[in-house]
C-alpha angles and dihedrals in degrees: 000000000000103000125210109268121246113259114278108257109191102116104184116094132037105346114226092017092060094038099055098037090046092052091048092049097048097043118095125243122149117181109295093016103072097131097116092052091045091054093052092048093049091052092049093048097045110122093013100080134046097235143353132202139173115223127214094272093050102258114150108225115192115187124204103184124230141151094258179296097112110238127188115200110191131192120168121237099198128093132201111269144127144266122220106254101177139011115206105221093200102048104018092232117144128220117210138208116211121236102195134011120303134179098226091210090071095054104062111110093006125143119233140185119232108206108213130174088253095051139284126317123200113229139183127224099225135197138179112277115255088239092074101034116117119229088253092052091050090059094047118111114245113244127193091227090061094057124099136191124230114203094178100244132105120264098261094051092048092048090054093054108029125064134187107269097033109141120247122199132182114258116230136139123233113245143170116242110188106296091348136083117215138188145107124303097018077141093102114346085084090061091046091050091050090052094048094046093047092052090049091052098047111122101178137355142167097197121098098239129203116183107196126194097203129207133219097016092141091061100045116320088273101153093047090052096054097038093049090050089055097043096040095202127194091211128033126193120188118201114205146131122265134200117281103187096170094136140109115298097024119109117230093248090055099049096089092196139358128233114245095021097100142267116325121237107203120228097176145345133170093276103044147012110221119238105262092220091055092047090052091046093052093045091051091047093050092049093045093048093040092240111158111240143165130202116240138205112181112200096199131023134038145218139225088277088080091064097039090052091062100044114126107315091354136261137235105252141185135169126228107203137193111218107239133183124218095017116197093024131097092253099059106158134197134177116251092224092053089053090051090048090053091052093048092049093049092049091050091048095050091048094051110022092105085076096053117121107229097178115124 
């Protein structure tokens, strides 16, 4: 079982901003086991929406009633992680099956948490020391299926506590690094935080708003697909991170977005093409409200917008993204001002989207 994380305790910084985002980042929630994240989101939204429900797949659907149009705002709660696939009874080492896409190079020598029914165990992703590697082994490509977890107990003790299917998440604290915040699972706890904070800041709206914390995005946009079918929105907004590759060795045309240059308004990714009317509407809003923004085309990867777009007769969709460095690692990093810009743009959109022209 993935337990609810202990409250985030770093007190320096920006108060509630650091507190809530830190708790979301450090809590555990692999695809299909998002209950800890859902509990934090429910607590944060209490008193700010008219009703909340959890559907059969585990999506949290928070409804803020309005006359229309019907708008689904989706941010996924799950993070990339693993499930225990084998427990070695002799040695106690664990083998793991990925749920979500990892770059194996980032996993060597990482700490993890194994979430058992009896409580969490800290584990280490081990590897053979370089001192004893053969020249052939040094050239070998690292594969996730070759990795193992050491929880520090003998085989019998491990077998008594750990079962096949127990979730495993990377272990990393949430920190501030200059103007950035960094931690695990900012993909997509950042999007969830932006959605929660925007709903809490809303002063007036005509739209009928559904904020959805979706499940199993990292393994196929599954929660967005079922929740959008149930809601049947006219407009869908996905909240997610996007690649910020503004770093040494990357050419300007490959950087996608830059950290500190504003919220990203997505034009296209590999799962969806944003509705041109919604892109124009968001650009006009950002310029009118003096919200820094950048336009984004993501060559690989997608968001919940891809599933919402295809629900029932279809919906007009767009994605609001937070530029993030080092995506799908435990040091994902985003600029505080870009996060604030995303919140401001979403608030402005929800307060005015009933005036958007959706004609093609």
